[in-house]
N, C-alpha and C positions, 0 to 999 in steps of 0.2 A: 462529750466529743473523745474520738479515737484517735490518739498522735502517736508517733513513731520518733524518738529521741534517738539520734544515732549518736555514739561514741557516751552512750548512755550509764557506762560504769565509769568511767571517769569522773573526775572530782567534781567539774560544775555540772557534766550530767547528770551525774546520781543524786545531786542535790534537787536538780529541776522536776527528777522524776520525782522525788518522793513532793514536791508543790504542786505538780501536776496532779499528783492523786489525790492529794487533800482536798485540793477545790473541784474534785467531781468527777475527774477525765480518766479514761483509759490509756494506759500506757504500754506500748512496744517498744523495745530496745532492741537493738542490732550493735556490736560490736564486736572488732576481730580479737579482742584484748593484749594490744600489742604493747600498751602501757595501762592497762589495768587487771583488776583482778575478776573472776566470774560470782566469789564470793558474795559480791558488792550487792548482786541481785538479792539474796536471802536476806542482809542488812537494811536493801528497802522494803521488801515485803514486811518484815518486822516492824518497820518504825510505823508503816500505814496500815499493817492489818489487812493489804490486798497485794495478790497476784499479779507482777507485771508480766507480760510473752516476751521472752528474752532467746532470740539467735548469735549464735558466734557467726557472723556474717562480715566480710569486708567490702566497704560501700565500695573499693575498687575491680568488685569482683561484680559486673553489670548483671547476668545469670542469674545469679544467687539473690541478688537485693531485685532483680523482675520478682520473682517465684515467693518471695515474702510480700511486694506490693499485691500479688493476684490471690494471694490468701489472706490475706486482711485489708478489710476494704477501711483504709486512714481517712482522716477529714484535715491533716497535716502535721509537717515535720520541723522539727527543731534540727538542723546539724551541727552540733558538736565535733564529730568526728575530723580528726586532724593529727599532725604531728605537731610538734609544738614547742622544742627546744631551738631555743635561736641559737645558739650556739651550734649544735648539730645542724641545723641548716646550712649554715657558711660551711661547715664538710662536706654536707651531701645536698648539694641546689638539687640534683636533679630529684631524687627523692624525696624530696619536699616538695616540687614542684608538681612529682608525676600523683605522687597519694595525694596534696589536700587539690588540687584542681579536677581531678579525674573523678573524685569522690563527688564533690560537688556537681561537677556535668552526669555524672550518673542520678544521682538524686534530681536534678531538674528534667534531664527528660526521661524518666520513671514518672514525676510528678505529674509531666506532661500528658505522656501515657493512659494513667490511670487515672486522670481528675482530680489529683488531690494540688490545692489551686493555695496552698496558704502554707511561706516557706519564715522560719526565722534561720537567720544566720550569725553564728557565733564567730564576731569579729574580734577589733580589738583596736585600743589606741595606739598600737604603733602606725597605724596608717597615717597619723599628725607628724612624724618624727619631731624633731626638736620643735617647739613649737614657737609660731609668731610671737606668739601673746598666750598671756595666761588669766583667768582658767580657757580651756580650748572648748568650743562651744562646735554645735553640726556645719559652722558654716567656714569653721578656719580649714584653712588649705590641707589638701591631702598629698604628700610628699612623697616623693622615692623612700622606701624604707630602709632602714639600714643592715638588716639580715632578707635574705630568702624567705623565710617564714612570715616575715611582716610583709613581702611583696607579695605570696601568695594570698593574705587576705584581701589588699588593697585589689588584686587583680581579682578575686572570689566576688568583690562589689560591684567591679565594671559588670561581670557575668550576671551577675544579680538584676543589675541597671538594665542590659540590654535585654535581658530574658523577659524580665515582667515587661517592658515596652513594647513585646512583638507576642506575648499569649495572654490565656488568662490568669495566671500565674503573679499571685499578688508573695511579696516580701517585706521583711523587715529584716535589718541590719543591726546588731547591739556592739555597740563599741567598746568591751569591758576595758576598765583601768585593772586595778590589779586586785584581784581573789583572794582573800584570806579565811582563815576560821574553818567552821566545821560545824558540824550537826550539832544540836545539843545532846542528843543521847548518846554523840559519841561512836555510835555505830558506821557511819559516813566521814569520812573527810580526805585530804590530801593524803597522795599516798603514791609518792615517786617511785618508779622502780629505776633506782640506783640512785647515784647521786642528786638530790636536789638541786633544781636551779634557780627556784624562786624563794626570795628572802625568809617567809614563815617556818617553812620547814626543815632552811637550815639551822635557824633560831633555835624550833623545839628540839632538832635532832642534836643539835649542841649542847643544850638542855640537860637532855636525857643522857647522853653518852655515845649517842651514833658516831658523831662526827667531833673531832680534837678541838677546833675550833672554827670560830666564827671569825670571816674576814670581808671589812668595810673598804670596801673599793673608791678612795678617794675621799681625801677631807679637805680639800682646798676649791672645793665649786663654790659660785657664789650663791651661796642658801645659807638656811637660817643656821645649820651649824656645819656645813664644808661639807656633809654628803649628801647623797642624790635623794629627790623629795619624787615622792610618789603618793596617788590615791588609792591609798585600801580599801577594798568595799568590801564586807560579809557575804562568804559565797549564799548565805542563804539569803539576804537579801537582794543580790544577783539571782538565785533561782525566783522568787518572785516577780521578776520581771518578765523573766520569761512565760511566765501564766500569764500575764498583764496584755502582751504583745500578745500572743495566740488568740486570747480572746479579743483585742481590740479586730483582726482579723474576719475570727468566726462570726463576728458581731454585725460584720460590714461596717465599720466605725474609720478605716481606714481613710488619710486625707490626701491617698496618691497610691499609685499600684507599688511603689518602692521607696520605701523610709528606712529612716539613719535614725538612731538616737545613743546617745551617752551614756553611759553607768558607772558612777559612779560616787563619790558622799560630797563631792567638790571640796574636800578638805585637803592639802597635802601634805604628808607626813614623813620627814626626813627616817633614812635609815636609823640614823641613831637615837633620831625619838622612838623608832619602834622597839629598838633593841631596850632603851631605858622603860619604857611600858612593859615592854616583855616584865623585865627586873621587878619590877613594880607591884605587877597585879599577880605576878606568880609567886612570887618569893625566891626564883630562883636567879644565881648571879651566872651570867655569861662570859665564857672565856674569848674572847674578840683581840682581833689587832686593827690595827690601821693600816691600808696599804695604800698602794699606786691605784692611781685609777684603771679602770678595764674599758678597752678600745669597744665602741659604738654604743656606751651608755647615755641617755639620755641624760640633761643636766638634773629637769626637774619639769612635769605634768603633772596635772591637776585637773577635772573635769569643771565645765559650766554643765550643770544638770537641769537648767531651768526648762526647757525642754521636755527632757523627758519628766520632769515632775509636772508641768502645769499639763501636758498633752495626754503624756499615758495616766496619770493620778497616779503616779509610782514614787516614792521615795527611800530610801537607805536610810534606815531607822536605829541599825544598831551600833554600837558603840565601838572606841580602841577598846575596851577592856572587855566588850564581847569578842571581839577577832582572836585577841592573843589567849584567853583564857579557854575559849572554843577549842582552837587550836591545839594546846597545851592539854586538855582532856583529850581530846583525840589521838594526842603522839603515847598518854598513859595508856590510854586503854588499847593501843597497840602492842605497846610493850607487856601487859598482862597478858594479853592473849597469845606470844611470841614462848612465856612461860610456860 
């Protein structure tokens, strides 16, 4: 099948493009390269031995996107393209609402216009806020998110629910927990275009010397060791779930016009546990300090993945050791390539 991956040069998008190609699909990528690099396309080609069709297009540019849809007969869209820094969204809410919602509206309008009736949306566990119970399943209450970024995911899901109810479009929202790791080839991985916000690149950049120190925000939470707890999932496992979701729709197996699935491992790992795991599996000592809580941080969250496991037939299989060693191998490759 011919699948458009928006934001396909980003962290999750690039790994999903690889997984789609490895499962026999033709991949088309559009990306405005706002937070990624064009060289990622060559890396995808090198890993898969197959060329993807890539265009530098901003999904907020309706005219350019429409021309792309007209030129390429598509079967489905996986929509990743979005601004994603929680802290920045608090500082620049209008930029986030405009970019993240207009891009989705354009995609859906063009899908309807060009009869592309299968859409997978990149959502987030941020829609759950501070959870009422753990682990979180898909029936958990969606709350007012802590940030404009999170709110764009919540509103996007509402747009998808209403659109699928009124049109021929089918959609699946995949609510990610915390993607980490990198491709085993070390040719693609997480590449923050500035100071990283996510824990794993902060860990690897501290270990390699790009950052002087790692801060652990909060040591007095009611958790296993006082630090925040998250459900970390290997990005390659996450990518494979997108292939399964797309094929579910293309094969007519959806149980409803709009479906939602949690993507995690079902295991909560604390920040300190992740730090100690990195030190154990890589042999690298980390310079970290314990400091005060950070405003807006959810205390602990991890997924109930039973629905995704049973209904999609998908399960995360990669271990914590895989996550940290693949991320470290990627960081070492970045250093080697910059020398």
